[in-house]
C-alpha positions in Angstrom: 30.6 21.1 -8.4 31.1 23.3 -5.3 28.2 24.7 -3.6 27.2 28.3 -4.4 27.7 30.7 -1.4 27.2 34.1 -2.8 25.3 36.0 -5.4 26.4 38.9 -7.3 23.4 40.9 -8.9 24.7 42.8 -12.0 22.9 45.9 -13.5 22.4 44.4 -16.9 21.7 46.2 -20.3 18.3 47.6 -19.0 20.0 49.8 -16.2 19.8 53.0 -18.4 16.2 52.4 -19.2 15.5 52.5 -15.5 17.0 56.0 -15.0 16.3 58.3 -13.0 15.7 55.6 -10.3 19.0 53.8 -11.0 21.1 57.1 -10.9 21.3 56.5 -7.1 21.2 52.7 -6.8 21.9 49.4 -8.5 19.0 47.8 -10.4 18.7 45.1 -7.7 18.0 47.9 -5.0 14.7 48.8 -6.8 11.6 47.9 -4.6 8.7 46.1 -6.3 6.1 44.2 -4.5 7.1 44.4 -0.7 10.9 44.1 -0.7 13.7 45.1 -3.0 14.9 42.7 -5.7 18.0 42.0 -3.8 15.9 41.0 -0.6 14.0 38.8 -2.7 17.0 36.9 -3.8 18.3 36.6 -0.4 15.1 35.2 0.9 14.7 32.5 -1.8 18.4 31.5 -1.8 19.4 31.9 1.8 22.7 33.6 0.5 24.1 37.1 0.9 24.1 39.3 -2.2 26.3 41.9 -3.4 26.2 44.2 -6.5 28.1 44.6 -9.9 27.2 48.2 -10.6 28.2 51.5 -11.9 31.9 52.6 -10.7 30.6 55.7 -8.9 28.1 53.7 -6.8 30.7 51.0 -5.9 31.7 52.5 -2.6 28.2 52.3 -1.3 27.3 49.1 -3.0 30.5 47.1 -3.2 31.0 43.8 -5.0 32.0 40.9 -2.7 32.6 38.3 -5.4 34.2 34.9 -4.4 35.2 31.6 -6.0 31.7 30.2 -5.7 29.7 33.4 -6.5 26.9 33.1 -9.1 26.1 36.3 -11.2 22.4 37.2 -11.7 20.7 39.9 -13.7 19.6 42.4 -11.0 16.4 43.1 -12.7 15.2 39.6 -12.5 12.4 38.8 -10.0 13.2 35.3 -8.4 11.0 32.3 -8.4 11.6 28.7 -7.7 11.9 27.6 -11.3 14.5 30.3 -12.1 16.5 29.6 -8.9 16.5 25.9 -9.6 17.8 26.5 -13.1 20.5 28.8 -11.8 21.7 26.2 -9.2 22.1 23.6 -11.9 24.6 25.7 -13.9 28.2 24.3 -14.3 31.3 26.5 -14.0 31.7 28.6 -17.3 27.9 28.1 -18.2 25.3 30.9 -18.7 21.6 30.8 -18.4 19.9 32.7 -21.2 16.5 33.7 -22.5 16.8 34.8 -26.2 19.5 37.4 -26.4 19.5 38.1 -22.6 21.9 36.7 -20.1 19.9 35.8 -17.0 22.8 34.3 -15.0 26.2 33.1 -15.3 28.6 31.0 -13.2 32.2 32.0 -13.7 34.7 29.3 -14.7 38.2 28.8 -16.1 36.5 28.5 -19.7 33.4 29.4 -21.2 31.5 26.1 -21.5 28.2 27.0 -23.2 24.8 28.3 -22.6 21.5 26.9 -21.2 18.3 28.2 -22.8 15.6 29.1 -20.2 12.2 28.5 -21.6 10.0 29.1 -18.5 8.1 32.4 -18.0 9.7 34.9 -15.6 9.3 38.5 -14.5 12.0 41.2 -14.9 12.1 45.0 -14.5 13.3 46.5 -17.6 11.5 49.8 -17.7 10.5 52.2 -15.1 6.8 51.5 -15.6 7.2 47.9 -15.0 7.6 48.7 -11.3 4.0 49.7 -10.9 2.5 47.5 -13.8 4.0 44.3 -12.1 3.5 45.4 -8.6 0.3 43.5 -8.1 1.7 40.1 -9.1 5.0 40.6 -7.2 3.3 42.0 -4.1 1.1 38.9 -3.9 4.0 36.5 -4.3 6.0 38.5 -1.7 3.2 38.3 0.7 3.0 34.5 0.3 6.9 34.1 0.9 7.2 36.6 3.7 4.2 35.1 5.7 4.6 31.4 5.0 4.4 29.5 8.3 4.1 32.6 10.3 1.2 34.1 12.4 0.1 37.7 12.2 -0.1 39.8 15.3 -3.7 40.4 16.3 -5.5 43.3 14.6 -7.7 45.6 16.8 -11.5 45.2 16.9 -11.7 49.0 16.2 -11.0 48.2 12.6 -13.5 47.2 9.9 -11.9 44.4 7.9 -12.9 41.8 5.3 -10.7 38.6 4.7 -8.7 38.8 7.9 -6.5 35.9 6.7 -5.1 38.2 4.0 -4.0 40.8 6.5 -0.6 40.3 8.2 0.8 42.6 10.9 4.4 42.6 11.9 5.6 43.0 15.4 4.8 46.7 16.6 2.3 47.6 13.7 -0.5 49.8 14.9 -3.8 50.0 13.2 -6.9 51.7 14.7 -10.2 52.6 13.3 -9.4 51.8 9.6 -11.2 50.0 6.9 -9.2 47.3 5.3 -10.6 45.4 2.3 -8.5 42.3 1.8 -10.8 40.5 -0.4 -9.2 42.1 -3.4 -5.7 41.4 -2.3 -3.4 40.8 0.7 -2.5 43.7 3.0 1.0 43.7 4.6 1.8 45.9 7.5 5.5 46.0 8.4 7.3 46.3 11.8 6.6 49.6 13.7 4.2 50.7 10.9 1.1 52.8 11.6 -2.2 53.1 9.9 -4.1 56.1 11.4 -7.7 56.3 12.0 -10.1 56.9 9.1 -7.7 55.3 6.5 -9.4 53.1 3.8 -7.3 50.4 2.2 -8.1 48.2 -0.7 -5.6 45.4 -1.3 -3.1 44.5 -2.5 -1.3 46.9 -0.4 2.2 46.8 1.4 3.0 49.3 4.3 6.7 48.6 5.0 8.5 48.9 8.2 8.1 52.1 10.3 5.9 53.7 7.4 2.8 55.8 8.3 -0.6 56.3 6.7 -2.1 59.6 7.8 -5.6 60.0 8.8 -8.2 59.6 6.1 -5.8 58.2 3.5 -7.5 56.3 0.6 -5.1 53.6 -0.7 -5.9 51.6 -3.8 -3.9 48.5 -4.8 -1.6 47.6 -6.0 0.4 50.0 -4.0 3.7 49.7 -2.0 4.6 52.3 0.8 8.4 51.7 1.6 10.1 51.9 4.8 9.7 55.2 6.9 7.5 56.8 4.3 4.5 59.1 5.4 1.6 58.9 3.0 -1.9 60.7 3.0 -4.6 61.6 0.4 -5.4 59.3 -2.4 -2.9 56.9 -4.0 -3.4 54.1 -6.6 -1.0 51.6 -8.0 2.0 53.4 -6.9 5.4 52.4 -5.4 7.2 54.5 -2.9 10.7 53.3 -2.6 11.4 54.5 1.0 11.9 57.6 3.2 9.6 59.7 1.0 6.6 61.8 2.0 3.2 62.5 0.6 1.7 63.5 3.8 -1.3 65.6 2.6 -4.4 65.5 0.4 -3.8 65.0 -3.4 -3.8 62.3 -6.0 -0.9 60.0 -6.9 -1.5 57.1 -9.4 0.5 54.7 -11.5 3.7 56.2 -10.2 7.1 55.4 -8.7 8.8 57.7 -6.2 12.5 57.1 -5.2 13.9 57.9 -1.7 13.8 61.3 0.1 11.1 62.7 -2.1 8.5 65.1 -0.8 5.2 66.2 -2.5 3.7 69.3 -1.2 0.1 69.5 0.1 -2.6 69.1 -2.6 0.0 68.1 -5.3 -1.6 65.9 -8.0 -0.5 63.9 -11.0 -2.5 62.9 -14.0 -2.3 59.2 -14.9 -4.7 59.5 -17.8 -4.6 61.5 -21.1 -7.8 63.5 -21.9 -8.0 61.7 -25.2 -7.4 58.3 -23.5 -4.4 57.8 -25.8 -1.3 55.7 -24.9 1.1 57.5 -22.8 4.8 58.4 -23.9 7.6 58.8 -21.2 11.1 60.2 -21.2 13.8 57.5 -21.9 17.3 58.5 -21.2 19.2 56.1 -23.6 16.9 57.3 -26.4 17.2 60.8 -25.5 13.4 61.3 -26.3 9.9 60.2 -25.2 9.1 56.6 -26.1 5.8 54.8 -26.2 4.9 52.9 -23.0 1.9 51.1 -24.5 0.0 52.0 -21.4 -3.1 54.0 -21.0 -2.5 54.8 -17.3 0.9 56.2 -16.6 1.7 58.9 -14.0 4.8 60.2 -12.3 8.4 58.8 -12.2 10.6 60.7 -9.7 14.1 60.3 -8.7 15.6 60.4 -5.2 15.7 63.6 -3.3 13.2 65.4 -5.5 10.6 67.6 -4.1 7.5 69.8 -5.2 5.8 72.7 -3.5 2.0 72.9 -2.7 -0.5 72.5 -5.5 2.0 71.1 -7.9 0.3 69.6 -11.0 2.1 66.8 -12.9 1.0 66.0 -16.4 0.4 62.4 -17.6 3.7 60.7 -18.0 6.1 62.9 -16.2 9.7 62.2 -15.5 11.5 64.0 -12.7 15.3 63.5 -12.2 17.4 63.4 -9.1 17.3 66.5 -6.7 14.9 68.7 -8.4 12.9 71.3 -6.7 9.6 72.1 -8.5 7.0 74.9 -7.7 4.8 77.5 -9.3 1.5 77.7 -10.9 0.7 75.6 -14.0 2.0 72.4 -15.3 5.8 71.9 -15.6 7.5 70.0 -18.3 6.9 66.2 -18.8 10.7 65.9 -18.5 12.4 67.7 -15.5 16.2 67.2 -15.4 18.2 66.3 -12.4 19.2 69.4 -10.2 16.4 71.7 -11.7 15.1 74.6 -9.7 11.7 76.1 -10.6 8.7 75.4 -12.5 6.4 76.4 -15.4 7.6 79.9 -15.0 11.2 79.1 -15.7 14.1 77.0 -14.3 17.5 77.4 -13.2 20.4 75.0 -12.0 19.8 73.8 -8.3 23.2 74.4 -7.1 25.0 71.4 -5.7 25.8 73.0 -2.3 22.0 73.9 -1.7 20.9 70.6 -2.8 23.4 69.2 -0.1 21.9 71.5 2.4 18.3 70.2 1.7 19.2 66.7 1.6 21.2 66.8 4.8 18.2 68.4 6.7 15.6 65.8 5.2 17.8 62.8 6.0 18.5 64.1 9.5 14.8 64.0 10.2 15.2 60.1 10.1 18.4 60.2 11.9 20.4 59.5 8.8 23.5 61.4 7.9 24.2 62.7 4.3 27.9 61.4 4.4 30.7 61.9 2.0 29.9 58.8 0.1 26.3 60.1 -0.5 27.7 63.5 -1.4 30.1 62.0 -4.1 27.2 60.0 -5.6 25.0 63.1 -6.0 28.1 65.2 -7.3 28.8 62.7 -9.9 25.0 62.7 -11.0 25.2 66.5 -11.2 28.0 66.3 -13.7 26.4 63.4 -15.6 23.1 65.3 -16.2 24.5 68.7 -16.9 23.6 68.4 -20.5 19.9 67.9 -20.0 19.8 71.2 -17.9 21.2 73.1 -20.9 18.7 71.7 -23.5 
């Protein structure tokens, strides 16, 4: 059999259960732990990856399949046993777990399936991102730092278990308290932890991200590239390029890219009666049971909220919503919604483009025609929700 030379990560049947986060990206571009799922596959395999995703995303995320490409479910978190099983596939064979196809190697003829019986992790629901973040972050830390030496951490910091703290090139940390006894702390290239910050691992501060002065970060939390975060955060994942720069609480939450939470905004992650939390599910068109007692906020790309916004337990916000006003907004806020508890209207596409363009230019990134076409398609896809 010829050697594999490329991986195609396909969205799989759970893609719609991961909306609104997957409105703007393939499943494999979700961040959990330190890196995206695609980056994990590239690290473990040494191969380049591309995507088999929705047609309207293909210009930004093209498929580069070749004769020796293997197709892998984009929600799978790779591990050595899983990668070994995939490498043993013969042309035409599929790797399955129950009814789910985990991987397939194309061939001239379908030549059967192999049952995978080992344990594995897979992102199937939006809340999996924060519930699995602890385990995945620890694994990522081990894989990314294996055989490498951390940059020296300044003596101005108060730290425990220094061996569980890793600083990449250009990371700046001064006058912070870092407790890595409870889990590893990864600080990416050019990232900065400002003075007075308190961190309890496992925590990842990715490349060029910033923790503002006096931030209180509980694990398992991931702050993606170029994010700016302050206040109190617990068991949450910032995908990248998003800001929560001021005081306020965020817990058991996932934020996409280009989100902004106004000063003193808070989310509830626990119901007053301690009951299990229900969350909006797009395929079902209704709220479904998560089985979780702690579940906070899921927010799609480009969404923002004004100062003092209060999100109820288990709130889902779509793409490019602009939320403001006194009181609690609905637990499900459709994409391109403008307003809050006092009433909402449609956030006009041209106005959304203006805001996105300004926000992205602050990170020296252009809102190009490809990005506009993606947002325009999502605007059309989600029209019915704004009318309900």
